[in-house]
N, C-alpha and C positions, 0 to 999 in steps of 0.2 A: 726708453729710459737711458739717460746719459750718466755713466759711471766713470769716476776718475780713480785710478789706482795710484796711491801716493806711496813711494818707496825710496830707498837710498839710491839704487841703481839697478840695472838689469844685466849684471855680469853673469858669472857661472856660480850657481849655488842653489840651495834648497828653496829659499824664499822666492827667488826669481823663477824657479821651476813651477812652484805653486801658482804664481801669478800668471805665467804663460799657460798652464793647463786650464786655469779658471777662465781666462779671457777667451781662449780658443773654444772651450766647451760652450760658453754662453754666447758665442758669436752667432749661434743658430737661433737665438731668441730675439725679443724686442730690445735687448740691451746693446747699446753702443758704448764701447769701452775706450778709454784713453789711459795712458800711463805717464806719470810725471815723476822724474827722478830728481831728487833734491841734492845730490852730490855732484851735479854738473856733467855727468857722463851717462850715456844710455847703456853702454856695454854691449858685448856680442849678442846676448840673448835679445836685447832691445833692438839691435840692428836686424836680427832675424825676424822679429815680429813686424818691424817696419816693412820688410819685404813681403809679408803676408797681408799688408794693408792696415795694420793696427797703428794708430798714432802714438808715438813715443817721444816725449819732449824731456828736456832737462833744464834745471835752474841751478846755478852755483850757490852753495851754502858756505857762509863764513863761520869762523870759530865762535863759540858761545851761542847765545840765543840770538839768531839773526832776524831782527825785526823787519828788515827790508824783505827778506824771503817770505815772511808771513804775508806782507802786503802783496807780494808778487803772486803767491799761491791764491790769495783771495781774489785778485784781479783775474787770474786764470780761470777760476771757478765761475766767476760772473761772465767773463767773455764767452765761455763755451757752454753756458747754461747748464752746468753740472747739477744733477739732482742728488747723487749719492757720491760721497767720498769714502773710499775703502783704503784705510791707512794700514800699511804692513810694517810691523815693528814699532817700538816705543817712540823713537825720535820722530819719524814721519807722523805718528799719531799726535804728538805734541804740537807740531806745526799745523797739522790738519785741524786740530781742535781750536787753536787760536784763529786760524784763517776762516773757519766756518761760522764763527759766532755771529748770530743775528741774521744769517742768510737763509734760514729755513731749509738747509741742506741736511740730508741724513748722513750721519757719520758712523762708519763701521770700523772697528779696530781689531786687527788680528795680531796676537802675539805668537811668533813662530818658533821661539826657543829662548833659552836663557844662557847667560854667560856661566862659565865654570871657573872658580866657584861663584855662586850667586851671592848677592849682598843687598843689604837694606840701605836705602837712601832717604833720610828723614825728610828733607824739604820737598823732594819730589813726591813722596808718599802723601803728604798733606794736600798737595795740588791734585794728586790722582783721585782722591775721594770726590772732589768737585767735578773733575773731568769725567769720571765714570758715571756719575749721576746725570750728566748732561750729554752723554753719548748714546746714540740710538741702540747700538749693539756692540758687545765686546765678545770676541771669541778667542779661544786658545786651541792649539793643535793637539793637545793631549790633556788628560786629567792632571798629570804631573806639572805641566805648564800652567794650568789653571790654579793649582795649589800655590805655585810660586808667585803668581800675580796677587793672590790674596795675602800671602805671607810677607813678601818683600815690597809690594807696591800698594798694599792696603786697598785693593780693589774688592768691592763686595762680591763674595763668592756667588751669590744668587744672580748677579748681573752677568757673570761670565759663562758663556756656553761653549762646550767642547765641540769643535767641528774638525774631524780628522782630515788630514790631507788626502787627496785623491789624485790618481793619475790614470791616464789612458794606458792599458796594459801593453807591454812591449810585444812587438811582432816576432813570431818564430818562423815565419814563412819566407822572409827575405834572405837570400843567400849571404853568407858571411864573406865580406871582402877579403881578398888575400892578405892585405896588410894588417887585418885584425885577427888573423888566424893564429891560435896558440899552437906552435909547432910541438909535436909530441913524437917520441920514439919509444916503442914498447908499450907497456900497460901503465901509462902515466895518467894520474888524476890531478886535476887542477882545483885548488882552493883559492879564494881571493876576496878582494874587496874593491869598492869604487868609492873614492872620497877625496876631499882636499887633504893634502899632506900637511896637517896642522897638529899641534900638540894635543888639542882637545880630542882628536880621533884616536890617540894612543896606539899608533902603529908599532912602537917598540914591543908592546905586549904580543902583538901578532907575530913578529919576527922571532921572539923568544919561544913562543909556543911552537912555531914551525920547526925550530931546532930540535925540540923534543919529539914532535911528530915524525920527523925523518928517521929517528932511531928505530921506530917500529914499521914505518911505511916509507922506505927510501925512495920509492918511485913517485912520491907526491911532489907537486910543484906549486909554488905560491905566486900569484899575480896580483900586483898592486896597481890599480888604474887611477891616475890622477897626478896632480902636481901641487906644489906648494912650498912654503919656506923650510919645511923639514926634510925635503927630499935628500939633500946631500948627507945629512946626519943619518938618515935611515939607510942609505946605501952603504955608508961606513959601518953601521951596526951590522948589517947583513954580512959584510966581509969579516968583521970581528967575530961573529958567531959561526963563521964557516959555512954559511948557507947562500952565499952570493950566486953560486952556479945553479941553485935550485929556486932562485927568486927572480921574477921579472918585474921591473919597474917600467911601465909603458909611457909614463908622462901623461900630460893632458890628452884626452881623446874626445872628439865630438861624437864618437860612436861607441861610447862606453858600454852600451847595451849589448853590442856584439861580443865584447869580451865576456860580459856577464853570462851570456847564453852558453858559453863553453865551460863555465865553472861547474864543478860537481857539488861544491858547498860554498855558500856565501857567508862572509864573516863581517861582523861589525863590532870592533873592540872599544868603542868610544867611551870617554869619561862621562859624557852627557849627550843626550839627543832629545829633540822634540818629537817629530814624526819624520824619520829618515826617508827621503824620497828614493834613495837607492835601495833601501830595505824593501819598500813597496814594489819597486821594479823587479827585484829578485823574487819576491813572492808571486808576482804576476807571471813569472816564467816557471814557477813550480820548483824553485830551488830550496833545498833544506837550509835552514839558517842556524848559525851559532852566533850569539850576540851577548853583549854585557847587559845585565838587568838594570839599566839606568834610564832616567827620564821617562819618555813615553814609550820606549821599546817594549816593556812588558804588556802594554796595552795592544800591541801589534802582534808580537810573537807569543804564542801560548806554549809554555815550556812542556816539552814531551809530546805535544800535539802537532805543532807546525815547525818545530825546531827546538833548540836548546838554549837556555839562558844561563849565564855564568856570572859570578860576582865581578865587579869592576876591578881591573888590574890583577886578576888571579890567573897567572900564566898556566899553572898546572891544570886548573879547571878547564880553561879554554882548550889546551892540548888534549885533555882526556875526552872532551865533547867531540872534538874533530875526529879523534881516533875511533870513537864509538860509531860515528857515521861511516868512516872509511871501512871499518870492519863489518858493517852490516848494510850493504847497498840497498837491500829491500826496505829496511827501515828508513833509510835516507829518502828513498822514493816516496814512501807513504807520507812522511812529514812534508815533503815538497808538494805533493798533491793536495794535502789538507791545507797548506798555506795558500795555494792557488784558489781554493774554494773560499777561504776566509777573505782573501783579497777581493774577490768578485762580490762578496756580500757586503763588505764594509768600507773598502778603500778605493773603489772605482771612482773615476773623475766625475761621473754623472751624479753620484750621491753628494759629493762636495759641492758641485756647481748648483744643484737644485736647492741645497740648504742656503747657500749665500744669496741666490736669487730671491728666495723668500725673505731673507733679512733685508735685502734692498727694497722689498715691497712689491715684487712682481708676483701676481696672484697665480699664474699658470707658468711656472718657471721655465720648463724646457719644451712646452708645446707638444707634449706627447713623445718627445725624443728620449726621455729617461726611461730606462727599463726598471726592473724591480730592485736594482742594486741597493739593498739595505734600506729602502725607503718604506 
């Protein structure tokens, strides 16, 4: 079965990571996957997949509705005898829908997340009703995302299936490279996050909470792994709050998981999330979680069982939850272990891959490779 993944690009991000995990997991089956990026660049993750033997191509997209791009995608589908087009995010879905009309190709659309704040688009919503009815399968990565598709995009709720993101669990057996080691002196405990430094991730909430945590637990250190447009402002805020010496900004790292392995608590203070891939990675490592109760996060983290959920932008609540875990290491360990079990049951890559393979029309998705992971 020939499947084409249609996406913006394969840079560094959650959607790109889902595509990579999915393509890699299904490479063991009768599925042959290609990836087509419509923003003209394949990106570093695309380049990595090319090295693994996956075909990743790119076409340039012009502003507005690029009718030439529709024709190019259609020709690409026909030239490579594509049987299934899996479109990731709304814009690639729109181009995929127009390009597949009349070709007898299955079209699968996955909504990976929503903008913050969300908004209604009248003209698009009217077209969405028609698009949804003529699309083979529509999936959302969380129930919250599914609700947003119904509310803002007018897509019939019964048409949208929730398929949680899945990942291969991070390894704990590979030695941590010296350049990724968090240097500690004395009884230091590291709390931290891994994400793009963007306003939607609300890192200022994290820094302000850290200022409060240090009053009770002065040996705590904060590590923020990632890069983005807000980095300079965040570094300035850390200095302003007097916590610059206790905060480490690593910048972008291709080995973020190695930093995550050394964290005692994983934090996710975002304003909105679909299904955070870094959250799943932290759970696979058995890390206790403190996260804001937004988007799809409450479907992943069970408050009081696998971590703690706090209201969005509530600095005091975030600090108190962190302090609760620092004060009770045994409870932190119990929450982390429960999170690892939940990950294995519901968020393993095998479960996600098997579900999508069935939507593509493959009767025996992973040929016996899938274990019991939530299936």
